C-alpha positions as CSV (number, residue, x, y, z in Angstrom):
1,M,-66.9,-41.1,-15.0
2,S,-68.3,-42.6,-11.8
3,A,-65.6,-43.8,-8.7
4,K,-68.6,-46.1,-7.6
5,P,-68.6,-50.1,-7.9
6,K,-71.7,-52.1,-8.2
7,N,-73.9,-53.1,-5.1
8,K,-71.9,-49.9,-3.6
9,T,-73.8,-46.6,-3.5
10,P,-71.3,-43.8,-1.7
11,Q,-72.4,-41.5,1.5
12,T,-71.6,-38.5,2.6
13,R,-71.6,-38.4,6.3
14,G,-74.6,-37.6,7.8
15,K,-73.1,-33.6,8.4
16,Q,-71.3,-32.2,4.9
17,P,-70.1,-28.6,5.4
18,D,-70.9,-26.5,2.9
19,L,-68.8,-26.2,-0.1
20,I,-65.7,-23.6,0.1
21,V,-65.4,-23.2,-3.8
22,A,-69.6,-22.3,-3.9
23,K,-69.1,-19.5,-1.7
24,I,-65.9,-17.7,-3.3
25,V,-66.4,-14.4,-5.0
26,S,-65.3,-14.1,-8.8
27,E,-62.8,-11.4,-9.1
28,F,-60.5,-9.4,-11.8
29,K,-56.9,-10.8,-12.2
30,D,-54.3,-8.5,-12.9
31,R,-52.8,-9.3,-16.7
32,T,-51.3,-6.2,-17.3
33,R,-47.6,-5.5,-18.1
34,A,-45.2,-8.6,-15.9
35,E,-42.5,-6.2,-14.2
36,I,-39.7,-6.9,-12.3
37,R,-41.2,-4.7,-9.4
38,K,-44.2,-6.8,-9.2
39,W,-42.6,-9.8,-8.7
40,R,-40.7,-8.6,-6.0
41,Q,-44.1,-6.4,-4.2
42,A,-45.9,-9.6,-4.6
43,L,-43.0,-11.9,-2.7
44,E,-43.5,-8.9,0.1
45,M,-46.6,-9.4,-0.1
46,A,-46.7,-13.3,0.5
47,G,-44.3,-13.4,3.6
48,D,-45.9,-11.0,5.6
49,V,-45.7,-12.3,8.9
50,N,-49.1,-11.0,10.1
51,T,-51.5,-10.9,7.0
52,P,-50.2,-12.6,4.6
53,R,-51.4,-12.4,0.9
54,L,-51.1,-14.7,-2.2
55,Y,-53.4,-13.3,-4.8
56,A,-50.4,-11.5,-6.0
57,L,-47.8,-13.6,-6.5
58,Q,-50.7,-16.2,-7.3
59,D,-52.4,-13.4,-10.4
60,L,-48.4,-12.8,-11.7
61,Y,-48.2,-17.1,-12.1
62,D,-50.8,-17.0,-14.1
63,N,-49.8,-14.5,-16.4
64,L,-46.2,-15.9,-16.9
65,K,-47.2,-19.5,-17.0
66,D,-48.2,-19.6,-21.0
67,D,-44.8,-19.4,-21.9
68,G,-44.4,-21.7,-24.4
69,H,-40.9,-23.5,-22.9
70,F,-42.2,-23.1,-19.1
71,I,-45.2,-25.5,-20.3
72,S,-43.2,-28.1,-21.9
73,Q,-41.1,-28.9,-18.6
74,I,-44.3,-28.9,-16.4
75,E,-46.7,-31.4,-18.3
76,L,-43.3,-33.0,-19.4
77,R,-42.0,-33.7,-15.8
78,K,-46.0,-34.5,-14.8
79,A,-46.6,-37.0,-17.0
80,A,-43.0,-39.0,-15.4
81,T,-46.0,-39.7,-12.6
82,L,-49.0,-39.6,-15.0
83,C,-48.3,-42.5,-17.2
84,A,-46.3,-44.4,-14.0
85,P,-48.4,-48.1,-13.2
86,F,-49.5,-48.7,-9.8
87,H,-52.2,-50.7,-7.3
88,I,-53.3,-51.4,-4.2
89,Q,-52.6,-53.7,-2.1
90,D,-52.7,-55.3,1.4
91,R,-50.3,-54.1,4.0
92,R,-50.0,-56.9,5.4
93,T,-49.7,-59.8,3.0
94,G,-48.4,-57.3,0.2
95,E,-50.5,-58.8,-2.0
96,I,-52.0,-56.8,-4.9
97,D,-56.1,-56.3,-4.9
98,E,-57.4,-55.8,-8.5
99,E,-61.3,-54.5,-7.9
100,K,-59.7,-51.5,-5.4
101,T,-57.3,-51.2,-8.2
102,K,-60.3,-50.6,-10.6
103,L,-61.4,-47.7,-8.6
104,F,-58.4,-45.4,-9.1
105,M,-58.0,-46.6,-12.9
106,T,-60.5,-43.9,-13.7
107,E,-60.4,-40.4,-15.2
108,W,-61.5,-38.7,-11.3
109,F,-58.1,-39.9,-10.4
110,Y,-56.3,-38.7,-13.0
111,N,-57.9,-35.4,-12.0
112,F,-56.8,-35.8,-9.2
113,M,-53.3,-36.3,-9.5
114,E,-52.9,-34.1,-12.1
115,D,-53.9,-31.7,-9.7
116,A,-51.6,-32.4,-7.1
117,L,-48.7,-32.5,-9.2
118,E,-49.1,-28.7,-9.7
119,A,-48.3,-28.4,-6.1
120,P,-44.4,-27.9,-6.3
121,H,-44.7,-25.8,-8.9
122,Y,-47.3,-23.2,-7.8
123,G,-47.3,-23.7,-3.8
124,Y,-49.6,-25.2,-1.5
125,T,-52.3,-26.6,-2.5
126,L,-55.9,-27.3,-1.3
127,L,-58.7,-29.3,-3.3
128,E,-62.3,-30.0,-2.0
129,L,-64.7,-33.0,-2.7
130,T,-67.7,-31.5,-4.6
131,D,-69.1,-34.4,-5.7
132,P,-68.9,-37.2,-3.7
133,S,-70.9,-39.8,-6.2
134,T,-68.2,-39.4,-8.6
135,M,-65.0,-38.4,-6.1
136,S,-64.3,-35.0,-8.7
137,F,-62.8,-33.1,-6.9
138,T,-61.9,-29.0,-7.1
139,L,-59.2,-26.9,-7.1
140,V,-59.8,-23.8,-4.3
141,P,-58.3,-21.1,-6.0
142,R,-54.6,-20.2,-4.7
143,R,-55.4,-16.9,-4.7
144,N,-57.6,-16.7,-2.1
145,V,-56.1,-19.4,0.4
146,V,-54.1,-18.1,2.9
147,P,-51.7,-21.3,4.2
148,T,-50.1,-20.4,7.2
149,L,-53.5,-19.2,8.2
150,S,-55.8,-22.2,7.8
151,L,-58.4,-19.3,6.1
152,V,-59.9,-19.5,2.3
153,L,-61.1,-15.7,1.9
154,P,-63.8,-15.3,-0.3
155,E,-62.2,-12.0,-1.5
156,V,-58.8,-11.4,-1.8
157,N,-58.7,-8.1,0.1
158,A,-61.1,-9.6,3.3
159,T,-60.0,-9.2,6.6
160,T,-62.4,-12.8,8.0
161,G,-62.4,-16.4,5.7
162,I,-63.5,-19.8,6.4
163,S,-61.3,-21.3,8.5
164,Y,-60.6,-24.7,7.4
165,A,-58.2,-26.1,10.7
166,T,-61.2,-28.3,11.9
167,G,-64.5,-30.0,10.3
168,F,-63.1,-30.7,6.8
169,E,-61.1,-33.3,7.6
170,N,-63.5,-35.4,5.1
171,T,-63.5,-32.9,1.7
172,L,-60.2,-32.1,2.2
173,I,-56.9,-32.7,0.7
174,H,-53.5,-30.7,2.0
175,V,-50.8,-31.2,-0.7
176,G,-47.3,-29.2,0.2
177,K,-46.0,-27.3,3.4
178,P,-48.5,-24.4,3.9
179,T,-44.8,-22.0,3.6
180,D,-44.3,-23.2,0.1
181,L,-44.5,-20.7,-2.4
182,G,-43.5,-23.3,-4.8
183,L,-41.1,-23.5,-7.8
184,M,-43.0,-20.0,-10.0
185,A,-41.4,-17.8,-7.5
186,N,-37.7,-18.6,-8.3
187,I,-38.6,-18.8,-11.7
188,C,-40.9,-15.9,-12.3
189,G,-37.8,-13.8,-13.3
190,Q,-36.7,-15.9,-15.6
191,L,-39.8,-15.9,-17.6
192,I,-39.9,-11.4,-16.8
193,W,-36.9,-11.6,-18.6
194,K,-37.6,-13.9,-21.3
195,R,-40.7,-12.2,-22.0
196,N,-39.3,-8.3,-21.9
197,A,-36.2,-10.3,-25.0
198,Q,-39.4,-11.6,-26.6
199,Q,-40.6,-7.7,-26.2
200,S,-37.7,-5.9,-27.8
201,W,-36.8,-8.5,-30.3
202,A,-40.0,-7.9,-32.0
203,E,-39.7,-4.0,-31.8
204,F,-36.1,-4.9,-33.7
205,S,-37.8,-6.7,-35.7
206,E,-40.9,-3.9,-36.9
207,K,-37.7,-0.8,-36.8
208,Y,-35.1,-2.6,-38.6
209,G,-36.4,-5.9,-40.0
210,Q,-36.9,-4.6,-43.6
211,P,-33.7,-2.7,-45.3
212,L,-34.2,1.3,-45.5
213,I,-35.0,2.4,-48.8
214,T,-34.3,6.2,-49.6
215,A,-34.9,8.0,-53.4
216,T,-32.9,11.3,-54.7
217,T,-34.7,13.5,-56.8
218,N,-34.0,16.4,-58.9
219,K,-37.2,17.2,-58.7
220,T,-38.3,20.1,-56.6
221,S,-42.4,20.6,-56.7
222,Q,-44.5,18.9,-54.1
223,G,-46.8,17.1,-56.4
224,D,-43.8,15.3,-57.8
225,L,-42.2,14.7,-53.9
226,D,-45.4,13.7,-52.6
227,K,-45.8,11.1,-55.8
228,I,-42.0,9.7,-54.8
229,E,-43.1,9.3,-51.1
230,S,-46.9,7.5,-52.3
231,M,-44.5,4.8,-54.4
232,L,-42.1,4.7,-51.7
233,T,-44.5,3.4,-49.1
234,A,-45.7,1.4,-51.9
235,L,-42.2,-0.4,-53.0
236,G,-42.4,-2.1,-49.8
237,E,-45.5,-4.3,-50.6
238,A,-45.3,-3.7,-54.7
239,A,-41.7,-3.5,-55.1
240,Q,-42.3,-1.3,-58.3
241,A,-42.4,2.1,-58.6
242,V,-43.3,4.6,-61.5
243,L,-41.1,7.7,-60.8
244,P,-40.7,11.3,-61.9
245,E,-37.2,11.4,-64.3
246,G,-34.4,12.5,-62.8
247,T,-35.3,10.0,-59.5
248,T,-33.2,6.9,-58.2
249,I,-33.2,4.6,-55.6
250,D,-31.6,3.1,-52.9
251,I,-32.1,0.3,-50.7
252,K,-30.1,0.4,-47.7
253,P,-29.7,-3.3,-45.4
254,F,-29.8,-3.1,-41.9
255,A,-26.0,-3.0,-41.2
256,G,-25.9,-2.8,-37.3
257,S,-25.1,-5.7,-35.0
258,D,-26.1,-9.2,-35.3
259,A,-29.7,-9.1,-33.3
260,Y,-30.3,-12.9,-33.4
261,Q,-27.1,-13.0,-30.8
262,V,-28.5,-10.5,-28.9
263,Y,-31.9,-11.4,-28.2
264,D,-31.8,-15.4,-28.9
265,K,-28.3,-16.4,-26.9
266,Q,-30.5,-14.6,-24.3
267,I,-33.5,-16.7,-24.5
268,D,-32.0,-19.2,-24.9
269,R,-29.5,-18.9,-22.2
270,I,-32.6,-18.5,-20.2
271,N,-34.7,-21.6,-21.1
272,T,-31.9,-23.1,-19.8
273,E,-32.2,-21.4,-16.2
274,I,-36.4,-21.9,-16.8
275,G,-35.8,-26.1,-17.4
276,K,-32.7,-27.2,-14.8
277,P,-35.1,-26.5,-11.8
278,I,-38.0,-28.3,-13.1
279,T,-36.7,-31.9,-14.7
280,G,-33.6,-31.4,-13.7
281,G,-31.7,-30.8,-16.9
282,T,-31.8,-29.2,-20.2
283,M,-31.3,-32.2,-22.7
284,I,-34.3,-33.5,-22.4
285,S,-36.6,-31.5,-24.4
286,D,-33.8,-29.1,-26.4
287,N,-31.1,-30.9,-28.5
288,G,-28.2,-31.8,-26.5
289,S,-24.0,-32.6,-27.5
290,S,-24.3,-36.2,-27.1
291,R,-27.1,-39.2,-26.9
292,S,-25.2,-40.3,-23.5
293,Q,-25.3,-37.0,-21.8
294,S,-29.5,-36.6,-22.6
295,E,-29.8,-40.3,-21.1
296,V,-28.3,-38.7,-17.7
297,H,-31.0,-36.1,-18.2
298,E,-33.6,-38.1,-18.1
299,R,-32.2,-40.7,-15.9
300,N,-32.3,-37.7,-13.4
301,L,-36.5,-37.1,-14.1
302,D,-36.9,-40.4,-14.0
303,G,-35.3,-41.5,-10.7
304,K,-34.8,-39.1,-8.7
305,I,-37.6,-35.7,-9.1
306,A,-40.8,-38.0,-10.8
307,A,-40.0,-40.4,-7.8
308,A,-40.2,-37.3,-5.2
309,D,-43.0,-36.4,-7.3
310,R,-44.7,-40.0,-7.0
311,R,-43.6,-39.9,-3.2
312,I,-45.6,-37.3,-2.5
313,I,-48.8,-38.9,-4.1
314,T,-48.3,-42.0,-2.3
315,F,-48.1,-39.8,1.3
316,T,-51.1,-37.4,-0.2
317,V,-53.3,-41.1,-1.6
318,N,-52.3,-43.3,1.7
319,N,-52.9,-39.9,4.2
320,Q,-55.6,-38.6,3.0
321,L,-57.8,-39.7,0.3
322,L,-58.2,-43.1,1.4
323,R,-60.0,-42.2,4.5
324,I,-62.3,-39.3,2.6
325,M,-62.8,-42.7,0.1
326,Q,-63.9,-45.2,3.0
327,A,-66.1,-42.2,4.2
328,C,-68.1,-41.9,1.0
329,G,-69.1,-45.7,1.4
330,L,-67.2,-47.1,-1.1
331,P,-64.8,-50.7,-0.1
332,I,-62.0,-49.2,0.8
333,N,-59.9,-49.8,4.7
334,P,-57.5,-47.0,5.4
335,E,-55.8,-49.6,7.8
336,T,-55.4,-52.5,5.6
337,D,-55.1,-51.3,2.3
338,E,-52.1,-49.7,0.5
339,F,-51.7,-47.1,-2.8
340,I,-48.2,-48.2,-4.1
341,F,-46.3,-47.1,-7.4
342,D,-44.3,-49.7,-8.9
343,T,-41.5,-49.3,-9.2
344,T,-40.1,-52.7,-10.2
345,V,-37.2,-52.7,-13.1
346,Q,-38.8,-52.8,-16.6
347,L,-37.1,-55.3,-18.7
348,S,-37.1,-56.0,-22.0
349,L,-39.4,-59.0,-23.8
350,K,-36.2,-60.3,-24.8
351,D,-34.3,-60.2,-21.7
352,Y,-37.8,-61.4,-20.1
353,F,-38.1,-64.4,-22.6
354,E,-34.0,-65.4,-22.2
355,I,-34.8,-65.4,-18.9
356,V,-37.7,-67.4,-18.3
357,T,-36.3,-70.2,-20.4
358,R,-33.1,-70.6,-18.3
359,L,-35.7,-71.0,-15.6
360,L,-36.8,-73.9,-18.0
361,D,-33.9,-75.3,-18.5
362,K,-33.4,-75.8,-14.7
363,G,-36.3,-77.0,-14.5
364,Y,-38.5,-74.6,-12.7
365,P,-42.3,-75.9,-14.0
366,I,-43.8,-72.5,-14.9
367,P,-48.1,-72.4,-16.3
368,T,-47.8,-72.5,-20.5
369,K,-51.1,-70.3,-20.0
370,W,-48.9,-67.4,-18.6
371,I,-46.1,-67.8,-20.9
372,S,-48.9,-67.8,-23.4
373,K,-50.1,-64.8,-22.1
374,T,-47.0,-63.3,-21.0
375,F,-45.2,-63.4,-24.7
376,N,-48.6,-63.8,-26.7
377,I,-47.2,-66.7,-28.2
378,P,-50.5,-69.6,-29.0
379,I,-49.8,-72.6,-27.2
380,D,-51.5,-75.5,-28.0
381,G,-51.1,-78.6,-25.7
382,D,-48.4,-79.2,-23.5
383,P,-44.9,-79.2,-23.9
384,K,-43.6,-82.4,-25.1
385,P,-39.6,-83.9,-23.4
386,V,-37.1,-83.6,-26.2
387,Q,-35.1,-86.6,-25.2
388,Q,-31.2,-85.0,-25.8
389,P,-28.4,-87.5,-27.2
390,S,-26.1,-88.8,-23.8
391,P,-22.4,-87.6,-23.9
392,F,-21.2,-91.2,-23.1
393,Q,-23.7,-93.4,-25.7
394,Q,-21.2,-94.3,-28.8
395,P,-22.6,-93.4,-32.4
396,P,-24.7,-96.2,-34.5
397,K,-21.9,-97.8,-37.2
398,A,-22.2,-97.6,-40.5
399,Q,-22.8,-100.7,-42.3
400,A,-21.7,-101.5,-45.4
401,T,-24.2,-102.3,-47.9
402,P,-24.2,-104.5,-50.6
403,G,-23.3,-103.4,-53.7
404,G,-22.4,-100.2,-55.0
405,F,-19.6,-99.1,-56.2
406,L,-16.7,-100.9,-55.4
407,A,-19.2,-104.3,-56.1
408,N,-17.7,-103.6,-59.9
409,F,-14.1,-104.4,-58.5
410,Q,-14.8,-107.9,-56.7
């Protein structure tokens, strides 16, 4: 979806460098079993002073980020920012510019925010403008980026790469600190232990999930024994068997320790350790002990963690994206325009109506059209003044009418 307004043709600068993402070679990614040893080695490679490399750590991220609980926490935190209202306003007057805001209310900008919001989780993020006509940005693979050296390696084991320190001011967006490895650097250990626990539980279920079936017989011929063995093998599926005379079957259920308490409790504990650093609590997506505690965790996400994410987007847009949009020919001026999220308190329609009613009672003039549009009430014409009786006005005295019941006694 294009971000260009009518009668405006986005233009790129005269000498645009070749796309960095087009020079990256597609290579094999390590999808083998994740281990604690691999995690520690990947951290050592990423922290190497002379030749830091991130491909091992980023491959481990890609291998582990398909965990269901991890996905739910990441999507929940990102949605808290993606669903927040925003606008473009004048830096001096604070007046909202609706036309310029419409440039951002399109698919390209929400895709841009979604990529930028991954920086707190996966580390330093580099986005490249690949199509100025639609303002499409492409994520430069993190496994090929060396942030501390401002290099992009065409191959992960290359000794030289593309320096983006200068010359890419109007095409590259930088999100996060060059030394930041993301929250995943701390969560990888928990995700590995959780996967191992699930695998061990699956192996346990395969071995002891079904009861042990034994047969006792007085037959000694090999043919009878083979027949009994085949019947026992089919018994687990057919639940019936024809056995020689003198043969008895004994079904022995597993009588060991409760595997549910061993494996499920471990997985549940790991889920809490995964959720806390991402969303700041465990009761937003999981069952909580009380509603009040769940609301506290929800406020931590909306009021603190999501507010920090929105601040990252605000700085990135105002300091980098607006300049790139101006260079592409869009009617944006970084010196006078400002991107900002709407931080006003959202009231219920009932509370909002009560405030408006009190203002009207105090005599403040509020346009009828605004009231009709805000509260979705069809209002025809201007309001008619309602005469209120004065507290000093005496009520009219009742006058006796001739006739009636008392007239019979006159």
